[in-house]
C-alpha positions in Angstrom: 58.8 -4.0 34.7 55.9 -4.9 33.4 53.0 -2.7 33.2 49.6 -3.6 34.8 47.6 -2.4 31.6 49.2 -4.2 29.1 47.1 -7.1 29.0 46.0 -8.9 26.2 43.2 -11.4 26.6 42.3 -14.1 23.7 39.0 -16.0 24.0 38.3 -19.2 21.2 35.3 -21.9 21.3 37.0 -25.4 21.7 36.4 -27.8 19.2 36.6 -30.5 21.6 35.7 -29.8 24.8 39.1 -29.4 27.1 41.1 -29.6 24.7 43.5 -26.6 24.5 43.2 -24.0 21.5 46.3 -22.4 22.4 47.7 -23.6 19.3 45.8 -22.1 17.3 45.0 -18.5 18.9 45.8 -15.6 16.4 45.5 -12.2 16.2 41.7 -11.8 15.7 41.0 -13.6 19.4 42.5 -10.8 21.3 40.6 -8.1 18.7 38.7 -7.2 21.7 37.7 -4.2 24.0 38.3 -4.5 27.5 38.0 -3.0 30.8 37.8 -4.8 34.6 40.2 -7.4 33.6 42.3 -9.5 36.2 43.3 -12.9 36.4 43.8 -15.4 39.4 45.6 -18.4 39.9 43.5 -20.8 42.3 46.0 -23.2 44.1 44.2 -25.5 45.8 46.6 -25.8 48.6 47.2 -28.6 51.6 48.2 -27.3 54.9 50.0 -30.0 57.0 49.4 -30.0 60.3 51.9 -32.3 61.4 52.7 -33.6 65.2 56.0 -32.7 65.7 58.2 -31.9 69.1 58.3 -28.0 68.5 56.0 -25.5 66.6 57.8 -25.2 63.7 55.4 -25.8 60.4 55.3 -28.5 57.7 56.2 -27.1 53.9 52.3 -26.5 52.0 51.0 -29.0 49.2 50.3 -27.3 45.9 47.1 -29.5 44.6 45.9 -29.2 41.1 45.8 -25.2 39.5 42.4 -23.5 38.3 42.7 -20.6 36.5 40.2 -17.1 36.8 40.0 -14.6 33.8 37.4 -11.5 35.1 37.0 -9.0 32.5 34.7 -6.6 31.0 34.0 -6.2 27.1 32.0 -3.9 25.1 29.4 -5.3 22.8 30.1 -4.0 19.6 30.8 -6.0 15.7 28.3 -7.9 13.5 27.1 -9.6 11.1 24.5 -10.8 9.0 25.4 -14.1 8.7 26.0 -17.0 11.3 29.6 -17.2 9.4 30.5 -13.5 10.4 27.7 -12.9 13.7 30.1 -10.4 16.3 32.6 -11.8 19.0 30.3 -11.4 22.1 28.4 -14.6 20.6 31.0 -16.9 20.6 31.6 -15.2 24.2 28.0 -16.5 25.3 28.2 -19.7 24.0 30.6 -20.5 26.4 27.9 -19.1 29.0 25.0 -21.2 28.6 23.8 -20.1 25.5 24.0 -22.5 21.9 25.1 -21.4 18.8 23.5 -18.3 17.0 20.9 -19.6 14.1 20.4 -17.3 10.9 17.6 -14.6 11.3 16.1 -14.0 7.9 13.8 -10.8 6.2 11.3 -10.3 4.0 9.4 -7.3 2.6 6.2 -6.9 3.5 5.4 -3.6 2.0 6.6 -0.1 2.8 6.4 2.4 5.9 3.1 3.2 4.5 1.7 -0.4 5.2 1.0 0.6 9.2 2.3 -1.5 12.6 3.9 -4.8 13.2 0.5 -6.8 12.7 0.7 -8.9 15.2 4.0 -10.3 13.9 5.9 -9.8 17.4 8.7 -11.1 18.7 8.3 -14.8 19.0 4.3 -15.6 17.3 4.4 -18.1 14.9 3.1 -17.7 11.2 2.5 -19.6 7.7 1.7 -19.2 4.2 -1.8 -20.7 4.7 -4.7 -19.3 7.3 -5.3 -22.7 8.9 -1.5 -24.1 11.0 -1.9 -27.3 10.5 -1.8 -27.1 5.9 1.0 -24.5 6.0 4.3 -25.7 4.3 6.2 -22.5 5.3 6.1 -21.4 8.6 8.3 -19.2 11.0 8.8 -17.8 14.1 8.8 -13.8 13.8 11.2 -11.2 15.3 9.6 -8.0 14.4 8.6 -5.7 11.5 10.9 -3.2 10.8 11.4 0.3 8.6 14.5 -0.1 6.3 15.2 4.3 7.6 18.5 4.1 5.3 16.6 3.6 2.4 16.2 7.0 0.0 13.2 5.3 -1.6 9.7 6.8 -0.8 7.9 5.3 1.1 10.6 2.9 3.1 10.3 -0.4 2.2 9.2 -2.3 5.7 10.7 -5.8 6.7 9.1 -8.8 8.6 12.5 -10.2 10.5 12.2 -14.5 11.2 14.2 -17.3 12.3 13.1 -19.6 9.6 11.1 -23.1 10.4 10.3 -24.9 7.6 10.2 -24.1 3.9 11.0 -20.6 2.1 8.9 -17.7 1.2 8.2 -16.4 -1.8 7.5 -13.0 -3.6 3.5 -14.4 -4.1 3.1 -16.2 -0.6 1.0 -14.5 2.3 2.3 -14.6 5.6 -0.6 -15.2 8.4 0.3 -15.2 12.3 -1.5 -17.9 13.9 -2.0 -15.9 17.4 -3.6 -18.0 20.5 -6.1 -15.1 20.4 -7.5 -12.8 18.5 -8.4 -11.9 14.7 -5.6 -13.8 12.7 -3.7 -10.9 10.3 -1.6 -11.3 7.9 0.7 -9.5 5.2 1.6 -10.4 1.6 5.4 -11.1 1.0 6.8 -8.5 -1.5 10.2 -10.4 -2.1 12.7 -13.4 -1.7 14.2 -14.3 2.0 18.0 -12.9 2.8 20.1 -13.2 5.7 19.6 -10.4 8.1 21.2 -11.2 11.3 21.4 -13.8 13.9 18.9 -15.6 17.0 20.9 -16.8 20.4 18.6 -19.1 22.6 20.1 -20.9 25.8 20.6 -24.9 26.5 19.2 -27.4 28.4 22.7 -28.5 29.5 21.9 -32.3 30.2 24.0 -34.9 28.6 23.2 -34.5 25.0 23.0 -31.0 25.2 25.8 -28.9 26.6 27.2 -25.6 25.9 30.6 -25.4 24.4 33.8 -24.7 26.0 36.7 -22.1 25.4 40.6 -22.1 26.0 40.9 -18.4 27.9 44.5 -16.4 27.9 45.6 -13.6 29.2 48.5 -12.1 28.5 50.5 -10.1 30.9 54.5 -9.5 32.1 55.5 -11.8 29.8 53.6 -14.7 30.2 49.8 -16.5 29.9 47.7 -17.4 32.0 45.8 -19.7 30.4 41.6 -21.3 31.1 41.4 -24.8 29.4 38.2 -25.9 28.9 36.3 -22.3 30.5 33.3 -21.8 31.2 31.9 -18.5 32.5 29.2 -16.2 33.9 28.0 -13.5 32.1 26.1 -10.5 32.6 24.5 -7.6 30.1 25.2 -4.4 31.5 22.9 -1.4 29.7 23.1 1.7 31.6 22.7 5.2 30.3 25.8 7.2 28.5 27.8 3.8 28.6 28.2 1.1 25.9 26.5 -2.0 25.9 28.8 -4.3 28.1 29.4 -8.0 29.1 30.5 -8.2 32.4 32.8 -12.0 32.5 33.9 -14.3 34.3 35.4 -17.7 32.9 37.3 -20.4 34.6 39.0 -23.8 33.9 42.0 -25.7 34.6 45.2 -23.7 34.7 47.4 -24.8 31.9 51.3 -25.6 32.8 54.7 -26.4 30.9 57.1 -28.9 31.5 58.7 -27.1 34.3 55.4 -26.8 35.9 54.9 -23.3 35.7 52.5 -20.4 33.5 53.9 -20.8 29.7 56.3 -18.1 28.5 54.8 -15.7 25.8 55.2 -12.1 24.2 51.9 -9.7 23.4 50.2 -10.6 20.3 51.1 -8.0 17.2 49.0 -6.2 14.6 45.7 -7.3 16.6 42.7 -5.7 14.3 40.8 -3.0 16.1 37.6 -3.7 17.5 34.3 -2.0 16.3 33.0 1.6 18.2 30.1 0.4 20.0 26.6 2.9 20.4 26.6 4.8 23.2 22.9 3.7 25.4 21.4 7.2 26.0 22.8 8.8 23.4 19.7 8.2 21.4 16.3 6.8 23.1 15.1 3.2 22.5 12.6 1.1 23.6 12.5 -1.1 26.3 9.0 -2.4 27.5 7.7 -4.3 30.5 4.1 -5.6 28.4 3.1 -2.8 27.0 4.9 0.1 29.7 7.9 1.9 29.1 9.1 2.9 32.2 11.7 5.7 32.9 15.2 3.6 33.3 18.7 4.7 33.6 20.0 0.9 33.7 18.9 -2.7 32.8 21.8 -5.5 33.7 20.5 -8.7 33.1 22.7 -11.4 35.2 22.8 -15.5 33.8 23.9 -15.8 37.1 25.5 -19.4 36.2 27.0 -21.9 39.2 30.2 -23.2 37.7 31.2 -26.7 38.9 35.2 -26.5 39.0 34.8 -30.9 38.3 37.4 -32.1 40.1 38.6 -35.9 39.0 41.7 -38.2 40.5 41.0 -40.6 37.5 41.9 -38.5 34.8 41.6 -34.8 33.8 42.4 -32.1 30.8 46.2 -32.5 29.5 48.2 -29.8 29.8 50.5 -28.4 27.6 53.0 -30.4 29.7 51.3 -33.2 28.7 50.5 -34.5 32.0 46.7 -34.7 33.1 45.6 -32.1 35.5 43.0 -33.0 38.3 40.2 -31.3 36.8 38.0 -32.2 33.4 36.7 -29.2 32.1 34.3 -26.7 33.5 30.3 -27.1 33.4 27.7 -24.7 34.4 25.5 -26.6 37.2 22.5 -23.8 37.5 21.4 -20.0 36.5 18.7 -18.0 37.9 18.5 -14.9 35.4 17.6 -12.1 37.1 18.0 -8.1 36.1 18.6 -4.9 38.3 16.3 -2.0 37.1 15.3 1.6 38.8 12.5 2.9 37.3 10.9 5.9 38.0 7.3 5.6 39.8 3.9 6.1 38.0 0.2 6.2 39.0 -0.7 3.1 39.5 -3.5 3.3 36.5 -0.6 3.7 34.6 1.4 0.6 35.7 0.8 -0.8 39.5 4.1 -1.4 41.0 2.9 -3.0 43.7 0.0 -4.5 42.8 2.2 -6.8 40.3 4.9 -7.7 43.1 1.9 -8.3 45.5 0.2 -10.8 43.1 3.3 -12.2 41.7 2.1 -10.9 38.3 3.9 -12.4 35.4 4.8 -10.4 32.6 6.8 -9.1 29.1 10.2 -8.1 28.8 11.7 -6.5 25.9 14.6 -4.4 25.5 16.5 -2.6 22.4 19.8 -1.6 21.5 20.4 0.4 18.2 19.0 0.7 15.0 18.8 -2.5 12.9 20.1 0.1 9.6 22.7 0.4 11.8 25.7 -1.8 9.2 28.6 -1.7 12.0 26.4 -2.9 15.2 22.8 -3.5 13.8 19.8 -4.0 16.3 20.0 -6.5 19.1 17.1 -7.0 21.3 16.8 -8.8 24.4 13.2 -10.6 25.0 12.1 -12.9 27.1 8.6 -14.7 27.7 7.9 -14.2 31.5 9.8 -12.1 34.3 8.4 -10.9 37.6 9.2 -8.6 40.0 11.5 -10.1 42.4 12.0 -8.7 45.9 11.4 -9.7 49.4 11.1 -6.1 50.6 9.7 -2.8 48.5 11.6 0.3 49.8 11.1 3.0 47.3 14.1 5.4 46.7 14.6 9.0 44.7 16.5 9.7 41.8 17.0 13.7 41.9 13.8 14.3 43.8 12.0 11.6 41.8 10.1 8.3 43.3 11.9 5.3 42.3 11.7 1.6 42.8 15.0 -0.6 42.5 13.2 -4.2 41.9 14.8 -7.4 40.2 13.4 -9.4 37.7 13.4 -12.8 37.7 13.0 -14.4 34.6 10.6 -17.7 34.1 9.5 -19.7 31.5 9.4 -22.8 29.9 12.0 -24.9 27.6 15.0 -22.9 27.9 13.0 -20.2 26.7 13.8 -17.1 29.7 15.8 -14.9 27.9 16.5 -14.9 23.8 18.6 -12.5 22.0 18.5 -11.4 18.9 20.6 -9.3 16.7 19.3 -7.7 13.3 21.2 -6.1 9.9 18.9 -5.3 7.5 21.5 -3.3 5.2 
């Protein structure tokens, strides 16, 4: 007897596209909290409708096999460096994102210094008031007070992505805003690591996202997808942990007998970190400067997965035979988000006006706090989104008017969505 719930899912980015990492999967690759899991083996059968004297049917022929493995995983854990980044960053690399890049922090005064000073997500800054004369530059993420500090007043940090040079304690950081009065902050410390940034890739011949080996162990067998890539949805809902809804597809690995390889559950799998619960504490959600009342924001990448059948070459299976497929590729994406904001007066935020006028606006959401040592702060930010609905019909939530449009993520140079993961302490 095999229990349906006795399941482990292992995930490992492939060093070489389409080359199985099965021999390298270790207990840590299975250390994840998963729900809503399944696996589908796709046989691609060929039905033979042969001419016969009678009505009997001919045997079906089996073509090359593919493997699909969907599951939902909690977004938990994190580290200050690229090498110690949370496991979910690897998952995103096989869903169209690039590898995480390093975030830095420098102290810029204390909690008494004031607000962000113009150092908002994506803004460029440097060590000279004239941008062309700067020798040290960066891209801001934000300014955060370390609420865990016992100092009084508490230190305040500028978190950023370094571009050129290394800021020092004697420097001044000048914001290069497109318009308005230039602001600046004196730098009070040398930079230290404090998390990661992750951006989407273009999926060109010269730049593609990583592929993965994904393994679903159940019933004494390992259903393994090689050269897999996937689709992902960030599920950010009230009274639930932040979760990733995933679906990976690749070539199904078969042994020398043409069967699924046997494998027992992996022993001594580490316990995954405990996640946040969204809504246990309120964190900012912004459409430009407006903060709507919402119960969910589910952001879907909507990747188009290309299976890439091939009769000339293919992925090498554990049986040493070549499959009739190459590694899965991502052919397109169409990022959208489901939201359910309460209605407000048009003077506060004109939902209908922005929809009717095809207005573009910024999207920003935080999950967590940057001084939490386990999960840190997760920031989702998009420079341009718009309401995406052919028809606009409001509904109600406990008698209150709510809207249910989708957000369409637009933008240039694959900057539709950027994810920051910040750990100050």
